[in-house]
Structures are given as C-alpha cells and as structure tokens.
C-alpha positions in Angstrom: -1.9 -8.0 2.2 -4.3 -5.3 2.3 -6.8 -5.5 5.4 -9.6 -3.0 4.9 -12.0 -1.1 6.5 -15.6 -2.6 6.1 -16.9 -0.1 3.8 -13.4 0.5 1.7 -13.8 -1.9 -1.1 -17.2 0.2 -2.1 -15.7 3.3 -2.5 -15.1 4.4 -5.6 -11.6 6.4 -4.5 -10.4 3.1 -3.6 -6.6 2.6 -4.5 -6.0 -0.4 -3.0 -7.5 -2.4 -5.2 -4.7 -1.2 -7.7 -2.2 -3.6 -5.5 -3.8 -6.4 -6.8 -3.9 -5.5 -10.2 0.0 -4.9 -10.2 1.0 -7.4 -7.5 -0.5 -11.0 -8.7 -0.4 -12.6 -5.4 -2.1 -9.8 -3.1 -4.2 -11.4 -0.2 -7.4 -9.0 0.6 -9.6 -9.2 4.1 -12.2 -7.1 5.5 -10.9 -5.9 8.9 -13.1 -7.4 12.5 -12.4 -6.1 15.5 -13.8 -9.4 17.7 -13.0 -11.8 15.3 -9.9 -11.4 12.8 -10.0 -13.9 9.7 -8.7 -17.1 10.8 -6.9 -17.5 6.7 -5.6 -13.9 7.3 -3.8 -15.0 10.8 -2.7 -17.9 9.1 -0.7 -16.1 6.4 0.6 -13.7 8.5 2.1 -16.5 11.0 3.0 -19.1 8.1 7.0 -19.2 9.1 7.4 -18.7 4.9 7.0 -15.1 5.4 8.0 -12.3 7.5 5.2 -10.1 7.9 5.7 -6.3 8.1 2.9 -3.5 9.0 3.8 -0.8 7.0 2.4 2.4 9.1 3.8 5.7 10.4 6.5 4.8 13.5 4.8 7.2 15.6 2.3 4.5 16.0 4.2 1.5 17.0 3.5 0.4 20.3 6.1 -0.1 23.2 9.0 -2.5 21.9 7.8 -2.6 18.6 10.6 -2.9 15.7 10.3 -0.3 13.4 12.1 -0.6 10.2 13.1 1.8 7.1 14.1 -0.7 4.6 13.8 -4.4 4.1 16.6 -6.4 2.8 15.1 -9.4 1.7 18.6 -11.4 1.6 18.8 -10.5 5.6 15.7 -12.1 6.6 15.6 -15.4 8.3 15.6 -18.6 6.9 15.1 -17.2 3.7 11.9 -15.7 4.7 9.8 -13.6 2.2 8.6 -10.6 3.0 4.7 -9.9 3.5 3.8 -6.2 3.8 0.4 -5.7 5.4 -1.7 -2.2 4.4 -4.4 -1.1 6.2 -6.7 0.2 3.9 -9.4 2.8 4.7 -9.1 6.5 5.7 -6.5 7.9 8.5 -8.6 7.8 10.8 -10.0 4.1 10.3 -6.6 3.2 9.6 -5.3 4.0 13.1 -8.1 2.7 14.1 -7.8 -0.7 12.6 -4.0 -0.8 14.0 -4.5 0.3 17.5 -7.6 -2.3 18.1 -5.7 -5.4 16.1 -3.1 -6.6 19.1 -1.8 -9.3 16.5 -0.2 -6.6 14.5 1.2 -4.8 17.1 3.7 -8.0 17.7 5.0 -7.6 14.1 7.9 -4.9 12.8 6.8 -1.5 11.0 7.7 -0.4 8.1 8.0 3.3 8.1 9.5 6.1 6.1 8.5 9.3 5.4 8.5 10.0 1.8 10.4 13.2 0.3 7.1 14.0 -1.3 3.7 14.7 -0.2 0.6 12.8 -0.9 -0.4 12.9 -4.4 -3.6 11.5 -3.8 -6.1 14.3 -4.7 -9.2 12.4 -4.8 -9.0 12.2 -0.4 -6.7 14.2 1.3 -5.2 12.9 4.8 -5.1 15.5 7.9 -1.0 16.0 7.1 1.1 15.7 3.9 2.4 12.4 4.5 -0.4 10.8 4.7 -0.5 8.7 1.7 -2.8 6.9 -0.4 -2.8 3.2 0.1 -1.2 2.3 -3.1 1.1 4.9 -2.8 2.4 3.4 0.5 2.5 0.1 -0.8 4.8 1.6 -4.1 6.8 3.2 -1.5 6.9 -0.6 0.0 8.0 -2.3 -3.2 10.7 0.1 -3.4 12.1 -0.1 0.1 12.2 -4.0 -0.3 14.8 -3.5 -3.5 11.9 -3.8 -5.9 11.9 -0.2 -7.4 10.8 -1.0 -11.0 7.5 -2.7 -9.3 7.0 0.5 -6.9 7.5 2.3 -10.2 4.7 0.2 -12.4 2.5 0.7 -9.1 3.1 4.6 -8.8 2.5 5.3 -12.7 -0.9 3.1 -12.1 -1.9 5.3 -9.2 -1.0 8.4 -11.1 -3.3 7.5 -14.3 -5.9 6.0 -11.7 -6.3 9.6 -9.8 -6.0 11.5 -13.1 -8.6 9.3 -14.7 -10.9 9.7 -11.6 -10.1 13.6 -11.5 -11.4 13.9 -15.4 -14.4 12.1 -15.0 -15.5 14.0 -11.9 -14.7 17.3 -13.2 -17.1 16.4 -16.1 -13.9 16.0 -18.6 -12.8 19.5 -17.9 -9.2 19.0 -17.2 -6.9 18.2 -19.8 -7.1 14.5 -21.7 -3.4 15.2 -23.1 -2.3 14.5 -19.3 -4.2 11.2 -19.4 -2.2 9.7 -22.9 0.9 10.8 -21.3 0.5 8.9 -17.9 -1.0 6.4 -20.0 2.6 6.3 -21.8 4.4 6.5 -18.2 2.4 3.5 -17.1 3.5 1.3 -20.5 6.9 2.2 -20.4 7.1 1.8 -16.6 5.8 -1.8 -16.7 7.9 -2.5 -19.9 10.5 -1.5 -18.0 9.5 -4.0 -14.8 9.5 -7.0 -17.1 13.1 -6.2 -18.2 14.0 -6.1 -14.9 12.4 -9.3 -13.1 
C-alpha cells in the first residue's frame, strides 16, 4: 500500500508508481492529515492482513514493535503481510508518519541496507534514505520474496537511468540502458520461475 503525499503523484521522479507496475494488487491513497481515507483504513484493519509500516526504527513511537524480517508462515491466523510505504520526500514522509496516529499502532518493518541509496533523481539528507521503490524492493526481500524484490530493483534502476538519460539530453551512455533492460528481463523471467 502506498500512502502518497498530495503532490507526489505528479512528480516525474516519483518511483512509487513502479511498485504498482510490478505488484498488481498495490493500493494507493493520497495522505490527509485530518481525514484519512476510509477505504485505506478498512484495508489496514482488515483481519486478513497483518499491516507493517516500512520506516526507520529511529522514528518508532513508544512501545511500537520494530521488526527487520517478516516470516509469512509465522503471521497469526494465516494473515497476509500488508506493507505500507509512505511515498514522498523524506521530510514529507516523516510528517506523514508523525501526524498519522493510526500508523503508530502498527509494527514497523525497518532495516539498514548494506548499500546506500542509488536514487540519483532525488537525494535524502542521509545515505540510507532510500527511494520509495528501493524501500519496497527491500521489503519484498525481507518478506521472503527475493525474486520479486529483484524485479522491482531492476525496474527501479532502469527507471533512474532512463530518467537521467533524458535529463542529460542523451549525453549518458545509452548502452547502460540496454544492459539494465536486459537485467530487468532476466529478473522478471527468474521471478516467473520462482512463483
């Protein structure tokens, strides 16, 4: 599930939309501080799901559970994980988290990736502040779906390079795009075999 800051959907650099390209049942909602979307809240509280907010543990509120992995086989009553990703700049994501008390009741899925953000279109203040699609790819891997995480990661890398290629008026090496397209196709084919 994507909870998007109000203008995020309009930004050409938005990587959240890549998630819906790869994960067909992605839900997306515009964040509202005063009136959370009722359908969004009903999905979050649906008993078939165990919702997790993907966010750094340093922002956890008092007594909020923090996990680094999700074992689907250990979720109560056969629940399906529902990953909630806050889609916006880091400043906007922090604001959304802090101002949304319904998120404070949910466990955080938090990890410190071994690599720094590769999101060259917009940079966070710290190296570990990742793009929305990067976060979702790591979450898929943390939930035991590394092939789907790999597909999303490859799609994200192709998106970034294509965007940078367009911004630089084609002065970047176009062979890189071909290599990334091939990598995406390989990752996608592997995910079909692993499903």
